[in-house]
N, C-alpha and C positions, 0 to 999 in steps of 0.2 A: 508169449514172446511176440507174436504177430501184432497183437493189440498195442504192445509197447512201441514197436517199430512204427505202426500207423500213427500213434500219438506223437512220436518224435517227428515223423514226416509232416503231420498236420501243423505242428508247432513251427517247424522250419519254414513251411510254405507261408504260414501266417506272418512270421517274422520277415520273410523276404517281401511279401506284399506290403507290409508296413514300411519297410525300408525303401521300396520302390515308389510308394506313394509319397514319402517324404522327399525323395530325390526329384520326382516330377514337380512337386509343389515348389521346391527351392528353385529349380530351373525356371518355372513359370514366373515366380516372383522376380527373379533376376531379369528375365526377358521383359516383363512389364515395366520394371524399373528402367531398363535401358531405353525402351521405347519412350517412356515418359521424359527421360533426360534429353533424348533426341528432339522430341516435340517441344520441350522447354527451350532448347537452344535455337531451334528454328523460329519459335515465337519471339525469343529474346532478340535475335538478329533483326527480325522485321520490326519489332517494337522499338529497338534502339535507333533504327533508321528513321522511324516516324518521330521519335523523340528529338533526334538531331535536326530533322526538318522543322519540327515545331519550334525549337528554340531559336531558329534563325529569324523568327518574327519579332517585331517590336510591339510595344504597348500591350503586353500580356498581363493577365492577372493570375497571381498564385492562389490556388484554391486549397485550403486546408480543411479536410472533412473529419470532424471529431467522431464520426461513426466508426473509424478505424480503431484498432486496439492500441491505445497509448498508455504506456506504463511509466509510472513515476520514477522507479528506481532500477529497472532492468534495462541493460544495454544489449541490443541484439546484434550478434555477429552474422553478417551476411554470408550465406553459403548456398550452394546449389540445392541440396536436400531441404534446407530450411525454406527456401523460396518455393520449392515444389509443394512442401507441406502446407505452407500458407495459402498457395494459390488453389490447390485442388482438394485439400482436406478441410483446413480451417476456413478458407475462402475469405480471409481478412488479413490485411497487412499488419505487421507488428512494428510499432515505432516507440522509441523512448522520448522522454521530454527533451533530452539532449538533441535528438534529431530535429524536433520542432524548433528549438532555439537556434541551432546552426543554420537551418533553412531560412528562418526569418532574418537572421543577421546577414546572411549571404545575399538575400533578395533585396535588402536595403540598398546595397551599392550596385545592383545589377541593372544596367540601363534598359534591358529588355522587359523588366518587371515594372509595371505602373501602379500596382496595388495588390491588396490581399483580400480574399473572401474567406470568412470563417463560417463554416456550416455547423450548426449546433443542435441537430436533432438527437444527438447522443454525446455524452462526455463522461468518460470513466475515470476522471481525475477528481478526487474529492478533497484533496489537501489544499487549503486556501493559500498556504505559503508557496506551493508549487504554481498555482494559478497566478499569484502575484509576481512570481519570477518570470513566467511567460509574458505577463502583462508589461513588465519592464522592457522586454525586447520589442513588444508591439509599440510601446511609446517611442522607443529609439527609431523604429521603422518610420513612424509618422513624422519624425523630425526631418526626414529626407524630403518631405512634401508629398509623399505618396499616401493615398487613402486606404483605409481599412473598412470593409463592410462585413457586418455580422448578420446572419439570417437564421431564423428558426421558426418552426410552427408554434412551439411553446418553449419558454425559457424557465428552467428551474433556477435555484439560487446560485449554484456553481456556474452554470452556463451564463447566466446574466452577469455575474461578477467578471468573468473573462470578456464577455461581449462589451462591457462598459468601456474597455480600452479602445474600442473601434471608433472611427469617425462617425459612422452611420449604423444604427441598429434597425434592422428590418424584421417585422413580425407579420405572420399570416393574419388576415382580417378575421379569422375564426379562432385565433390563438389567444394567449395571455402570458403575462409575466408572473410567475408563481413565487412571490415573496411572502414568507410567513414568519420570518425570524428563526432563530436557532432554538433548539430544545435538547434537553437531556432527561431521559426517563428510563426506567427499568421495569421489568416484570418482578413481582415479589412473590415468594413461594412458601412463606411460613405456614399458611393455612393448608396448602396442598401437602406439604411435608408431614404436617400433623395428621391429616386424614390418611396418608399412606403409611403412617407409623415410622417415618424415617426421621432420625434425630441427627442434625448436623452438630458436631462438636467443633466449635470455632474458637481458636485462640489467636489473639492479635495484639500488636503493640502499635499504637497510633490512634488517638481518639477520633481523628478525622479520616481514618482508613475505611472508606465507605464501600469497598468492593464486596464485603461480606454481608452488607445490609439486606440484600434480597433473600438471603437464607434465614435471617433472624426476624424480619419485620414484614408487615403487609403494606407498608407505605414508606416513603422517604422520611428520614428523621428531620426535625426542624432545623438543626444546625447545618445539616447537609444541604437542605433546600436553600438556606441563606447563602452558603458558599457557591452552590451551583448556579443560583440566580445571578449572583454578582459576576460569575465567570461568563455566562452566556450574554449578559448585558455588555460586558467589556468587549467580547468577541463581536457581537452584533454592532456595537458602536463603531468598531474598527472597520467592519464591513461597509456600513453606511457612509462613513467618512471617505473611504476609497471611491465608492460609486459616485457620491456627491461631487467629489473633486473631478472625476473623469467626465461626468455628465454636465457639470456646471449647474447643478440643480440642488436646492436645499434638501437636507435629509427628510424633513417632514413631508415634502412632496413625493419623494421616492417611497416612503413608508409611512403614510398618515396613520393616525390612531384608528382603531376599529370603527369608532363612531363616524369619523370623517370619511373613512373609506366607504362605508355604506351610503352616506349622503351623496358622495361623488358618483358612486356606482348607480344609484337610483337616477341621478341626473342624466346618465348616459344609458338609461333603460337596461341596466345589467350587462352592457357590452364591455367586457373586460379588455378587449383589444383597443377600443376607443378610449377607455380610461387610461391605458398605458400611453397612448399617443398624446392625449390632452395633458397628462401629468409629466410629459417629457421623459418618460422611461425609455421610449423608443422614438425613432425619427420618421419612419414610414410604415404604412400598412400595404403590403404587396402579396399577391398570390405568387406562386413559383413562376408562372408564365410572365406576369408583369415584371418580376424581378429580372428574369432573363432578358426581356426587352430593354430594360434600363442598362443592364450590363453590356448588351450589344452596342448601345449608343455610346457608352464610355470606352469600351475596349475593342470594338470592332467585331466582325463576323469571321468565324473560322469555318470555311467551307468543308474541310475534312471532317471535323467533329460535328458540324451543323449546329453550332451554338456559339456563344461569345468566345473571344480569343483568350483561352485559359490554359494553364498547366497545373496538373495535380501534384500533390506532395511527393508521391513515389517517383514520378518522372523527373521532378526537379532534383531529388536526392541522387538518383541514378546518373543524371546528366553531368552533375558537378562533383560526383564521387564524394558526397558529404557523409556517406555511411562508413568511411574508413575509420577503423578503431586502432588506436596506438597500442602496440603489443610490446614495445620495449620502452616504456615510460620511466620517468624518474620519481613520479608521485603516484601512489596507489589510491584507488577509491573503492571502498567497501561499504555495503549497505546492510544495516540491521533493521529489518522490517517485520512488524507483526509480533505476536506473542512469543516470548523466548522460552523454549523448552529444552530440557537437558537430554542429550542423546546424539547418536550419530547422524540422524536426519535433520537435526535442528541446530543446536549450539555448536556441535562439532564441525558443521559446514563452515560456520563463521570463524571458529578458531583455526581451522585448517587454512583458510584464506589469509588470515592474519599471519600465520606461521610462514606461509609462502613469502609474504612481504618481508618478514624477519630474515629469511635465508637469502633473499635476493639482494645482492650487493649493489645492484643498479638503482634500486628504489631507496630514496633518501627520506621519505616521509609518507604519512597516511592521512587522507580525509575520510573520516568515518561518518556516514550518513545514518542517523538514528531516527526511526519513526516507530515507536513501540510503547505499549502500556506497561511493559515489564514482563514478569513471569517467574519462572523457577529460580530460586536463589543460587542453586548449583550451576545453572546455565550462566547467570550473570557473573558469578565468581570465576567460572571457567574462561569466559570471554575477557573479563578484566585482567586475569593473570597473564593471558597471552598479549594483551595490549601493554601491560606493565613491562613485560619482557622486551617488547618492541621499543618502548621508550628508553629503557636502560641501555639499549643498543644504539642510543643517540639518534633515533629516527622519530622526529617530532610527530605529534598527532593533533589534528584539528577535528573536533566534533561539530557536525552541522545537524541541528535538530529539525525534524519535520513538524507535523501538526501536534505530535505528542512524544514526549520522552520522559515518562514518569517512572518512579520507583526503581525497578530493576534496570530500566533503560537509563535512568540517571546514574545508577550505580556504575555501569560500564562507562558512562560519559566522564566520570571523574578521573578516569585514566588519562584524559587528554591534557595537552599543554594549553589548549585554548578551546573554549566552548562558545559556539555561535547558535543563536536561536532566532526564529521569526518573532515578530511582535505578538503573534497569536498562538505561538507554541504553548501547549500545556505541559508543565514540567513540575518537578518536586515530588511530592507524595512519598516522603522518606518514612517508611514504615514496613511492617512485615506481618504476615498472618499464615495460618494453616487451617485446613478444614479436613476433618475425618468424619465421614458419614456413617451412621450406625443403622444397618438394615436388619438387626436382630428381630425386631417386632414384625417386620415384613415376612421374614422366614418362618416365624411362629405361625402366622396366618396361613402359610402354605404347608404347615405341618412339619417343618424342618427345624431341628435343633442341633446345637453343637456342644460337645462336652469332651473332656479329656484331662490330662495332667501335664504339668510343666514345672520347670525349676523356678522361673521368675516371670512376672508380668511386665517388666520394665520396657520391653519392646513388643509387647503383645498388642499391636495396633492393627486391627483388621476391621473391615466393614460388617462382618458377620456377628460380632460380639460387642457388648458394651465396653467403652473405653475404660480400662482399669485406672485406678487413682494414681498409681506410680507412673504409668505410661503418660498420663495427662501432665504430671509434674515434669517428667522428662521433656515432653514437647514444649512446655512453658519455658523451662530453662534454656532449651535449644533456641527458641525464637527470641528470647531475651539476649542471648549471645549474638544471634544474627543481627539484631537491632543495634547493639552496641558496636559491632563491627562496621555497620553502615554509618553510624554517627561518627565514629573515629575516622573512617575513610573520607567522609565529606570534610571533616575538620582538617585533616592532613592535606588533602589534595586542593582544597579551596582556601587553605591558609586562614581558617576561622577558628576562634576558641570553641571548645566543646559546648559551653553554655549558650553561645550564639546559635550554633547549629541546632541545639535542642529546641530553641524558640521557633525555628522555621521547619522543624521536622514534624513528628506527630501525625504524619499522613496529610499535611496541608499541601494543597496544589496551588501553583502560580501560573500566570501567563507570562510570556516573554519579558515584557517591560517591567513587571514586578519582580521577576526572577533576577534581573540585573541589579535592581535596588537591594536585593537580599544576598547578592554575591554568589548566586547559583550558576549564572552564566556570565560570560565576559563581554559579549556584544550582540547587537541585533544585526542580522545580515542574511545574505543568500549564498548560493553556491559560488558565485563570482568572488564574493568576499572571502569565502573559505579558501579558494585557490590563491587569492592575494596573500592571505595570512600564512598559509603553508609555505609560500615562496619566501616570505620574510623569515620564517623560523628556520628554513633549510638553507637560506641564502642562495637559492637557485634562481637565476635570471630567466631561463627559458623552461617553463614548466611543461612537462609532457605527461598527461594523465594516462594511467594504466588502470582500466576498469577490471576489478577482480570478479564482480558479479555478472559476468558476461553470459547471456543466454545463447547457447549453441544448440544446433540440432544434432541429435544422436538417434539414428534409426533403431538401433538395438534397444536403447532406453525407451523409445516410444512404444515398441512392442511389449517390453517388460512392464512398463508403467500402465499400459492399457490392460494387460492381463491382470496385474495386481489390482487395478481399480475395479475391474469386473468381479474378481473374487471377493474383494473387500465389500463391495456393494451387496453381493449375494449374502455374505455372512451377516453384514449389518442389518439387512432387511429381515433375515430369518430371526435374528436376535430381537429386533423390534416387534415382530409378530408374536414371539414367545412372551415378551414382557407385556404387550398390549392385551393378549389373551388371558394373562394371569393376574398382574397386579399394578402395573404402571406404564406410563408412556415415556419414551426417551426422545430427547431432541437430537439434532444432528451434530452434536459436539463430539470431538474425539476424546475418548477416555483412555488414560494410561493405566492399564490393568497390572503393570509390573510392580507399581508402588502403591501402597495403601494410603500414603500421605506424602505431601511435599511442602516445603516452606516456600511461600510466594511473596514476591515484592512487586506489587502491581496495584 
C-alpha cells in the first residue's frame, strides 16, 4: 500500500513539474514576444521618422533589390507578427509582383524620384510572362524621361531579360552575361528500373503525351525531340526579339553562333565582360565603388546614409502605403500554381477559395491565374466543378495563363468565359495517362512474397503484385472515359466540333500564339488585360480586386508547420536510409501512399 501511495505521489509530483515547466515556458514566450513587439514599435517609430525625413529630399533614386523574396502569385498581408518574422527569423522582406508594379507606377509620377536602380545579383522570378509584365511598367516609367539603371556581377538569362528594359546596363569588370539559349531535357530511368526489377505499367491516351517517356525509354523519342526543338526555338526567338528591341541591337549580335562567339571571345582574350561591352549587351563596366561614384554624381550625396541619395523598396512602400490590400473588393483573384493534387491540402484549398467567391454576394467575377503543368484528374474535375458552379451563378470568369497551363490546367481553364495567355505560354497537351509500378520482383529479392485469396482481381491494383489482366482492362477503359470527357469538355466550352478538337488533342502542346490559331485561348495579354476583360464581362466601371491567395502570418501555424516539417524530415530520412541500405535510392519527391494509382492529365 505504501509503495502504491509513493508511486501516486511520484506521478503527481512529476505531472506538477511538467505542468509548471509548461506554464513557465508559455510565460517566457509571451514575455519575449511582448519585448519583441515593443522593440519593433520603437524601431518602427524611429525608422518612420527617418523615412519621412528621407522623402523630403528631391532627386532621389528608387532602388529595387531583387535579392529580396519576390513571389509571382502570392500577395502578402502586412501585419505586426509577419513583419517580426521577416525581420528577425527569415531576415528577408517578402514582396509580390504587384508590390513591384505599384511602386514603379507610383514612382513614375513622383517628383522626388529621378530614376530607378535595379540590382540583379539574385532574381527568383522564372516566369518570362511575369518579367515581361514588369518590363511593361519599366517602359512606362522611362516615358516620364527618368532613367533606369541595371547592375549585377553576373546576369543569367532571366536577369538579363528584365535588365534589357533599363536605359543603362552595368556589369562588373569580372562578370559576364550568361546567355546559352533554352533547353528541355529529362533523366530517363528505363535501364535503372530494369536493374532494380521494377516494372512500370503505363497506360495512356495521346501519342504525344511525353510525360511518361522517362519511365519507358533511355532517351527522348524522335517525334518528341522535333516538337520540343520547335517549342524552344519559338520561345528563344521571342526572347531575342524582345531584347533586340529593348537594346536596339541585332539578335545575331546578342546571341552569335557558337563559332562566331568563340572567334569574338578570342579577339578579347577570353574576357567575357569585354565581349558583352563590345557586342552592346551592356553599356558600362563598373566595380561597385565606381558605380556608387557615378550615382553620387547623378543623384547627390546622402550624408545620413553616407552614399548616393536613394530610397529602397520597403521604405517607399511604407511611406506611400502601397501595401494596402483591398478586402472588400468586387472582383476576386485566385491563383492555381504548380502540380494539381487531389486532397484537403491541395485541390481543396483552391475549391474552398472559389466557393467563398460563390457565396460572397459582393464579388461579381473572378480572375483565375493558372500556372500549372496539370496533375490528378480528380483535382482538375473538382476545381472545374466549383468554377462551373460560379459561372452558373452569373459570375464571369477570366483565366490568365502563366508560363504553363497544360493538360489538367487547361481542363480547369475551359470553365472560363474568356482565356488569356502570354505569347510564350505553353498550353494544350490534351491527353491522359496512369502509371502503376510493380515492385514484386524487388520484394522477391528481399525474400518477401505475397499470396492469398479474393473474389475478383478487377480492382487488385497494388505495387506489390503483378497487374492482373482484368485490372489493366479496367484502367484502360477508365482512362478512355477520362479522355473522352476531356475532348467533349473542350468541344463544348470552346465551341469546336469534336473532330477538330481531336486534331489538336492527342497530347500536342502549343505556345500562346499557336493556341490562339487553334482556338484554345481567346487572346494574348497580361494581368492588366485580364482586369479590363473582367470589367467588360461584369459591366463594373470601378474594379476593386480582392486577392483570395493572401499570405498571412499565423504564429500557431508556424509552430505546427515547423514541428510537422521536422517530423516529416526525420521519417523521410529514415525511410531513405532503409531503402538505400537495402535495394534502391529515392529522390525527394512526395509520394501519395494512400492510392496505388491515379489518373493524370499533365
